[in-house]
C-alpha positions in Angstrom: -19.6 11.6 16.2 -16.7 10.5 14.0 -17.3 7.5 11.7 -14.4 5.5 10.4 -15.3 3.3 7.4 -13.6 0.0 6.8 -10.5 0.3 4.7 -10.0 4.0 5.5 -7.4 5.4 8.0 -7.0 8.5 9.9 -3.3 7.9 10.9 -0.2 8.9 9.0 0.1 6.4 6.1 3.9 6.3 6.6 5.2 6.8 3.0 8.8 6.3 2.3 9.1 10.0 1.6 6.4 12.7 1.8 6.2 15.3 -1.0 7.0 18.9 -0.1 6.1 22.4 -1.4 3.5 23.6 -3.8 3.5 24.9 -7.4 6.9 25.3 -8.9 8.5 24.4 -5.6 6.8 21.0 -5.4 9.1 18.0 -4.8 7.3 14.7 -5.3 7.5 12.1 -2.6 7.9 8.4 -2.7 4.4 7.1 -2.0 5.3 3.5 -1.4 4.6 2.5 2.1 6.9 1.6 4.9 6.7 -1.8 6.7 5.2 0.0 9.7 2.4 1.6 7.6 -1.3 1.2 8.7 -2.0 0.8 5.0 -0.2 -2.5 4.8 -2.7 -5.3 4.0 -5.5 -2.9 4.9 -7.1 -2.5 1.5 -10.4 -4.0 0.2 -9.8 -6.9 -2.2 -11.8 -6.6 -5.4 -12.3 -9.4 -8.0 -10.6 -7.3 -10.8 -7.4 -7.2 -8.7 -6.7 -10.9 -9.0 -4.5 -10.7 -12.2 -3.6 -7.0 -12.1 -0.4 -5.3 -11.2 0.5 -2.2 -9.1 2.4 0.8 -10.6 5.7 -1.1 -10.1 4.5 -4.2 -11.8 3.9 -6.2 -8.6 0.7 -8.3 -8.1 -2.0 -6.2 -6.5 -3.0 -8.9 -4.1 -0.1 -10.3 -2.0 -0.1 -14.0 -2.4 1.5 -14.4 1.1 -0.9 -12.3 3.1 -3.8 -12.4 0.7 -4.9 -8.7 1.2 -4.2 -5.7 -1.0 -2.3 -2.7 0.4 -4.0 0.7 0.4 -2.6 3.0 -2.3 -1.1 2.5 -5.7 1.9 0.3 -4.7 2.1 -3.0 -3.0 4.7 -3.4 -0.2 7.1 -6.1 -1.5 8.9 -8.2 1.1 12.2 -9.3 -0.2 14.0 -12.5 0.9 13.1 -16.1 1.2 9.5 -17.0 1.9 8.7 -20.5 3.2 5.0 -21.6 3.1 4.1 -24.6 5.2 0.8 -26.3 4.4 
């Protein structure tokens, strides 16, 4: 029996670029996620994240969608955002 816990995935996270090689031949990847990633808005919000930033300096909790992405980087959607209340 396989148990999948909430906020965990078994699918490819769809990084912008996977790293390759090992040891001296290691080439780091770009571990920011693509717009098609299952990690997008799939994290578990924590109280401490409210005023904290990711490694790029973006807010951890997306104010548009309200849910943190899995990983060290938040996916930033560029362009105009219109909020209707």
